N, C-alpha and C positions, 0 to 999 in steps of 0.2 A: 526395216528403215524408213525413219520418216522422210516424204517427198520434199524436196525443195520447192515452195511455192512460187519462188520468184521465176523458176522455170515454166511452171504451170502458167503463169502469167504471160510469159514470153509467146507460149503456144497458142494463145487466144487472141494475139495480134492480128490485124487485119495484114494479109501477105501483101508484099510490093510487088512491082511488075517491072520488067526490063532490066538495065542496069542496076536499079535500086535492089532488085531482086537478089541478082549476084553478090553486091555487097553485104546484103543481109544475111546471105547463107554464110559468108565469110565470117561476119561477126559473132554469128550464132555459133558457129566452129570455134573460134577462139573463145568465147566466153564458156561453151560448153567442156573445154578440155583445160579450162583453167589457166591459159596461157597469158600472153602479155598484156591483155586490156586490162584496164582497172577503172574501177568507180570513181577515183579520186577526184574531186573537184579541182578547178585551177587554183583556188585559194580558200581558205579559212572562211566559214560560216560566222560562227559564233565563238569556239573553242571551247564550248561547255558540253559535257555529257549529257545526251537528251532521252536515255533510255535506261536510267536508273531502275534498281527495284525499290518497289515501295514498302515493302515488309522484309522480314529475315527468317532464314533457316535456323539462325543461331539466337533461337528465344528460349524464355523458361527453363526448363532444366538443361538446355543446351547451352547455359550460360556459366553453370557452375564449375569451379576450379577442378581441373585435371590432377592437380597435384605435382605437375611438373616444377623443380625448383629454379630451372635455368631460364623459365620465359617470365618470371617476375619483373614488372619494368618494362618489358619488351611490348613494343606497338602490336606485335603478332599474338599476343597472350591470347586475347579473347577468342580469335581465329584457332588458335592451336587448341584451347579448351574445348571448342564447339567440335572440331573434326576428333577429337578423342572421345567424345560423348556420342558421337555416332559411329565409332569404331574403325574411322578411316585411318587414324593414326594409333600407334600404341608406343609411340616414343623409341628412345634408343637404349633404354635400360637405366636401371639405378634411379628411378625419379626423374629421369632427363628425357629432354625433347630434342636438343642440340639444335636451335634455331638458326645458328650462323654455318653450320655445315652445308655443303653444296648438295643438292638433289641429284640423284642418279635417275638412269632412264627406267632401272628396274623398282625402285621407290615411286616413281611418278606412275608406272603402271599399277602398283599395287594401290596407292591412292584412289585413283580413279575407277579401278575396278570395284572396289568397296563402295566408291559414291555413286557407282551407276545404278546399282539395285533400288536405292533410296530415290533417284531421280528418275525413275520410270523407265530405265532403258532395259531392253531385254537382251540380256547377254546369252547367247547360245550354249549348248555345250561347247568345252574349248576344243578345237580341232587344230591339230599341230598345223602351224602356218610355214613350216619349211625353215625355221632359223635354226642354224647349226651351232650357233654359240652359247646355248643354254644349258647346255648338259651339267654344269657344275651348278645350277640354279635350283632352288626348292620348288616342289610341286605347285605351291601357292603362285611363286612369281611366273612360273609356265604357264600356268593357267591364265593370271592376269594378262598377261602378254598375247596369248592367242586368243583370249576373249575380246581385248580392245583391238587387236588387228583385225579380226574377222568383222568387227563393227565398223572398221574403218576409222576408227579414232587414233590408233596410232599406226605409223608405219616402221619398219626395219630401216637401218643405213644402208641394206644393200638388199637384193632379194633373198639373201641366205643367211644374213646377219641382223642382229637387233642393237647389238653393242649394249648389253644390260647394265655396265658398269660405267657407261660413257656418262657425262654430265649434261644436265639440260640447261640450255641457255633459255632467253626470255623469247626470241622467235620460235623456237620449238613448244615452248609452254603454251605459247598463244595459239598454236595449230591444234595442240592436245585439246585444250579447253573449248575451243571453237567447234571442232568437230563433236566434243562431247557433248555442247548445248544444241547441236544439230539433231542428235538421238535423244536427248532429255525431253521430258514431259514438262512442259512451263507450267509454272505454279502461280495462284493468285498474288496478284502484286509484282510478278516477275514479267519479262519481256520474252517473247519468242524470238530467238536470234534471226529467224527468216523475216521478223518484221522491222530489223534494224537497218537503217538506211545511212550510213555514216557520211556527215555533211561537214566534217572537220579535216583539215589538212593540218593536224595538231604537232605532230611529232617532226622534227627537222632532220633526223638522221635516218628516216627509212625510205629514203628516195630509191635507194637501190633495190628495195624489195618489191616484187611484184607478184601476181597470181593470190593462191589463196592465203599464202602468209600475210599479204598486205591487207586482204579483207579481214582476215582473223585480227590482226593488230587493230586495225580501225574500229572494228565492231566490239571487241572488248573493251575499248578507251569508251565508247558511248554508253556501253552498259555499265560503267563504273568499276569494272572487275580490274582493270589496271589503270593507274595514273601516271605511269612512266617512271622512268629513273629520275628524272628532272620535270620540270614543267614543260619543257620543250623537247625532251629527248626520250625515246624508248630504250636505247642502247639494245638492239636486238641480240647481239653477241654475248652480253654478261651471263655469267652463270646465276642461277636461281638457287636461293638459299632455301632451308626446310621452312623458316621462318616466312618468308615472301611466299613461299607455295601454299601454306597455310591460309594465308591472306587471299590468295590468288582463287582457291578453291572454295572457301567459305564465301566469298562474294558470289562465285558462281552458282554454289547451291541457292543462294537468295533467289536466282531466277527460275528454279525449278520447284518441284513439288515435294521438296524434302521439308520435313517439319518434325518436332519433337513427339516422343509418344505422348499420348493422351490427348486433351483438349487444348488448344491455342488459340487465343484470341488477339490480334494485332490491329492496329489502325494505320491506313496508307497516309502517312505524314504525323507531324507533332505538334504543328502550330494551328489553330482554328480560331475564328471567330464567330461570335454568337449566330446561330442558324446557318453556318456553313453547311454543306453536304459532304459528310465525312465517310469513306468507304470502310467498313469493318469486315475484316477477314477472319474466318473461324475454320480451324482444320482439326482433325481427328484422325489418331495414328495409332495402331496397337504396339505392343512393346518391341517389336520387331521396324518399326516405323512404318508399316505397311498401311495405306490409306483405307478407312472404314468408311464404306459407301452407306446411304440410305438412311442413317441415323436421325431422328428428331432432334431438333436445337431447340431451346428456348432463350431469349436474352430480355433482361429486364435490369432497370437502371435503380442505383441507390444514391445517398448524397457523396458527394467526394470525400474522400478520406475515410469512408466506410470500410469495415473489415466483417471477419466473421462473427466478431463479438456483437455486430448489430442485428443479428438474427435471434429470434426467440427459441431457446432450445433448438439452433439448426433452422428454424422455419422463418420464412419471410415475416416481416412486419408490414405496418402501414407506408413505412418508407419505400417500398419496392414498387415501382413504376414499370408497366409493361412496354417492350420495344417493339417485339413483333409477338404474334399470337393474340388472344382475347383476353387473356388473365395472364398477369404476371405470377411466375414460379409454378406455372402448372404446364406440362405437354398436352396440347390441345391440336386439332385440325388445322388451325391458321397458322402453327409454328411451321418451321421450315425443315425440309431434309436437306441433308449433305448430298452433293452432287456424285457422280461415278468416280471422282477422284478425292473424295472424301473431304470436301471444301464447301464452305458456304461464302458468299459475299453479299452483303447488303448495305445499303445507303443509309445514312442517319444524320439528322440535325440536331447538334446539342444547344441547348438553350443557356447552360449554365454549366460549370464544373460539376462533374459527376463521376461514379464509376459504374461501368458495365460490366455485368456478369453473364456468362454464356455457360449453359449446362444441357447435358444430353441425358435421355431416359425413356422410358417406354411410354406409349399413350395412355393419357389421363395420370401420370405419374407426378406427384408434388415434390418439389423442390426441398431436400433437406439437407444443409450442409455439412459436408463430412461422408455423407452417404451416398453423393452421386458424382459423376465425373463433372467437374467445373473449373473454370478459370475466371478471371477478372481484369479489367483493363480501366487505369483512371484515364480520363478525358479532362484536359484543361482548355477553356476557350479563352481567348484574347479578350480580356474586358479592359475598360476604359481605366487609367489610372488616377486614383483617389487621393495617392499621397507620396511622399517622398521619404524614404527609410534612410536614415543617416548611420553608418558603422565605421568604426576603425580597424586598426591592425594593432593594438595595444595588448600587452599582457592582461589578464583580467584583475589581477591585484596591483595593478600600477596606480601611482598616485600623483606621477608628474612624469615629463619626459626630458632625456638628458639634453641640455642644449647642445645643438649641432647635429642631432638624430632627427631623421624624418618622422612624420605620422602620416599613414596612407588612409585617405579618407574614401568611402563608396556610397554616393548617392543613387539610390535604386528606386525607379518608379513601381509601385506595387497597388494592386487592385483593392477592392472591398474585403478580400478574403485574406490579405496580406501577402498573396503571392506574386511573383515579379511579373511585370508587363513589359514584354520584349517590343520595344516601340523606339525606333532611332529617329523619332521625331519631336522626341521631348526637350524642353528648354527649363534649365533651372538657374537662376540667377544666384552669385555668391558675391556677397561684400565681405572683404576681409580687412581687419585692423590690427596690426601687429602693435604691441608695447613691450618695449625692452628697458628695465630698471626704472618703470613710471614715464617713459618718454614717449609717446605716440608717434608713429608713423603716418605716413597718407593712407586714408581709406582707399583700398582698389575694389572695383566692381567689373566683373565680367560674368558673361552669359555663355553657358556651356549646352552641347547639345549631346542628349544620351547617344550612345553606341546601339548597335542592333540587338542587346540586351537589355537595353533600358536603363543602361549605367553610365553613370560619370565618376571616373576615378581621377582622384586629386592628391598632390602629396605637398605637405608644408614642413617647412625646417625653420627653426629661429636659431640663427648662429650666435655662439657665445662672442659678446664684445671684447671680452679680454680673458684669453685661455689662461693667462697666469694670476688671474684673480679669481677669487671664490666670492660665490655669495650673488652672482649675477641670476637674473630671472627673466623671463618673458612670457607673454599672455597672447595667444591669438584668438580674436573674436571674428565669429563667423556668422552672419545672418543670411539665411537662406530662404530663397523665394521661388515657387514654381506656380505662379498665377493663383488660381483656386485651390492648389493641392494643398492638403495639412502636410506637415513637417513632422515626421516620428524619429525621436531621438533613440538609437539603439546602439549608442557609443559607450564606450568604458566608464562607469559610473564613478570611480574616485578621480579621473583625470579631466572629465569634463561635466560642466556644470551648465545650466540652463538658465536663461533669463526668467524672472518669476513672473513677469508679464506677457513675456512673448517666446513661445516654445520654439520658434526657429532661429533664436538668437542661442548659438553653442559657443564655448570656449575650449581653449586647451592651454595647458600651463607647462613651461619649461623651467629647468633649474640646473645650476651646475654644482650643487652640494654633492660633497661625496657620498657614495651608496652607503647607508645603513641599514641595519635590520629594524624594520618598521611595522611591517604586517604580519599576520601569523592566519592560517586557513586551517581548519580542523575538519577533518573529512572521515567518512566510514563507508563499508561496503555496502552493509545493511542498516536501514533505519530501526528495524526491529529484529528480536530473535524470539522464535516460538519455543516455548519451554514445554519439555515432557509433563504429565502430572506427577512423576516422580523419576529421580535418576541423579545422576551427577550433574555439576554444573557445565555451562558449555564456553566456548572462546568468542573473544569478540576482538576485532582488529581495527585499529584506528591509524590515520595518517595526519602528520603536521607538516605543514610547507610554512617556510620563514622566506618572505621576500623583503627587498629594499624598496625604497619609493617608486623605483623606475619598473617594479614586477619582475625583476630578475631574482635568482635565487641566491640566498645567503648561506654559506658553509660554516661550520663550526660556531653556530649559535646555540645558546643554552636555554632549553624549554623546559618549564616545570609543569608536569602533567599532574592533576589530581581528580578526584572521584568523589562523589558523595554517597556511594553504593559500599555498605559495610563490607559484602561479600567481595568486594574488590581490593580489600584493605592489605592484602599481601603484596599487590602491585603498587599501589597509589599510596602517598606520593610518590613522584619518582621524576629525576633530572636527567633527560635525554639532549645528546648534541646532533646537530643536523649533518646529512653527509654533504658530498660535494653538490647534489642537487636541491639542497636546502630542504630536504626531507627527513624526517624522523617517523620509522614505521613500529608500530607497537602491538603486538597480539598478546593477549593474557587470557588467563583462566579465570573464571568467576566461580568462586567457591559455594555458594548458595543457590538455590533453585527457586527462589521466591519471586514472583513478578514484581516489578517496579520501575519507576522511571528514572533510569541513572543519567544524571548530568554530570559530563567530564569537561574541566578547564584546562586550557593551556594558557601557560603565562610566559610571555618573551621577558627572561631574566634582566636584560640590557636596558630594556625601556618600560618595563611592567606591562606592556600591552597585553589583554586577555582576550580570548574567545572562549565560547561555549558550544557544546551540542549535546542534545539527548539522545538517548537509546532507550528504546521500550523493549523490556523483557517481559513478554507476554505469554498467557497460556490460552489455548483454544477455547472459545465458548462451550460451556458445558450443554450437554444434551438436555432438552426440556427447559431450556433458559428462555426467559422473557424480559426484555426492557423497552421501556418508553423514553424516547427522546435522549438517549445517553450521548456526549460528545465523542466525536471520533477525532483520532489523533493523528492518524497516518493512514495511507492506502496505497496498495501496490497491484494497478490494473493487470501487469502482466502475470499474476499469479492468483488474481482474484480474491485478494485479502484485503479486510479493513481492520485497523488497529482501533478499539474501542476502550473507554473506561466504566466498569459497572462494578465496583469504583475502581479495581485494580486492571492494568493493561489487560486486555484480553483480545484474540484473533478471531474474527468473523470470516467464515470462508463462504463466498456467494459462487453458484454454480449454473449450467446450463440446467433449466427445470425450474429454478427458483422464480417466483413471482417478485419482480422488482418493480419498485413504484418510486416516483419522486412528487412529494405532497400527497400522496394518496393516489396518483395517477399511474397505472402500469404502463410501464416502458421498456425498450429493448434493452439488452446488456449493454450496449453501445451508448445509448442514451443515457444509461444509468451511470457509466463511466465517465461520460463527458459532463454529467452534472456534478460528478465528485470533483474532477478536475479543476472546474469553473470556480468551487470553494463558495458558492452562494448559498449552501446549505451546510450545517455544522453539526446535526445530530442524526442519529440512526436509530431507528426502531425495528425490532424484531420478536416475534412471539413464538414460544414452544421452540424454539431452534433445534435441529438435528444435524448430527454430523454424519449420518446414514445419507450417501449420496442418492439414494433412490427416494429420498423423501424431499418433497418441494416446500421449500422455505418461502415464508413472505418477508421482505425486507424493506423497508421504507427509508428513504432519506428526506429530510425535514428540517425544520428549525422549530419543532415543537420544545416547550419546557413543561415538564411534569415535577410536580411537588411529591 
């Protein structure tokens, strides 16, 4: 059993004399017995928990869904999934967890006994504790109760009864978890319960509670394990539900040494400024979540947003910069070893957005992604805002807003990387001018402060001047200024227009015209299909959406579909009618197997409005094929594919081990894909290409043109 360090501190005090000596003995005796004395102050200090865990046990694989169908949308879902990952709960059967059911004392014992092993609590061999009401319980329940009772974590309802089917109230729950934490091994980022000094008289309904129960409730509040039934009440007699228990136990585990299997990296905190000192915690556990001490770990950094594709055949590129050790991506003698609890904590000062990688291996081993135990963490630093991004909540196909309907506008501070700047000290001036049926209202100028997320949320509505009359319209001009910050227009294209001379001028248009089918959107699941060298034709699926001028779906609209592909002549042309969601779905079989670019046209028969899309029926590039500077039509970086024309559509598959370059300069896969997405290069060159995965191909992205 872990010793109470508060008692050790008491024994080191200078002994008083005389009457003070007698009073001291009485006080020590009362404190030691858990009797009426309380450390509760006369009044609240700040009403804020001071000893929160800065990292979590519910990280990485512990966040995956456990598949319980009755926790979807529940506030306890993440905690339930976490406990299921660790084997602490198994649900109530048939894919259910039953979060609203009350927790019994036997269930609580099972939960805590399973959690104890993860938290460094040494539960000895179960010895019968003398409870006579456990005869009809399973052996697992008996063992759990005897384990916890022997450890002092739980006690019976009498000397000879445990009442296993009795319900757990919030006071009992606090005692269970408080005693659990006294025995548990504190983890990195957690707080030792013996170090918690409650300084808040937060709950107004626990005045009648004394002794250990009061200490438990107040300590758990300071540690963030319970926030109370309401902001000011704990409701000690309320029965705990299974969902609430999952939340309590998950928050308790955050303070312990419980961590997911494998290697885990977490930061203490989420918001950082440039060159702040950030604590990074690394943990290594085996498949049973048991700490693995003594292993070497190396930490290096790559640019923010990078991923495994930024490694060259799994190996580090010049983008990798060391954080610890003498060289990045190498285990050396200046790298750190995990402590006896399987953890490592380092301090780090980020100077920009970045991604931290941690991995473990043997001495002198080199990092190869996919062959070593590794984890990554994105670090975002708080940069100065350089712009205000403006967005709205309108449907993507809207061309106007119905008079009387609101439009919600969000003005968001962003940094040079386009990431949100969470600053509640921003000031944005918005000038609005409403014009109804050509008559201008007065200009309104207001200055808004950003919230703690760096945002200003506004809502504008143009009222219909005469609901009985059609043909009314309105326009709202917005002139947005934020000092030296740029204004980025990310609003709905068809509804919002920009002043040609000043990008900060944006306007919205309202109308009371009856809804009518005006817009057609044509989409497909895949932009290209890979054809076999021989064989039957393949299927293709398209979706047509018809909307009105307000972006709402139009049902029963007639759409004529046509194709320029002779192999699809058995299907096209065809006329289809939209369903209640304004959608037509068409899947068709292509008769031929020849590569070509198919152009599909959708025409709205009511208005004659047309839209088109292209589909690439392509074959894989042949072995030993070579081309110089052929245009590429499309790329799919998730599957490492590029569609080129040489002269028919063909598919090029780049892979790990290929020599990828941009304008002749060798780059990582990630840089190659970023160049593809940037669209600054139009052509691809490859020489003696091979489909053999063991062959290293040379593929260059360029703008070269060869005759």
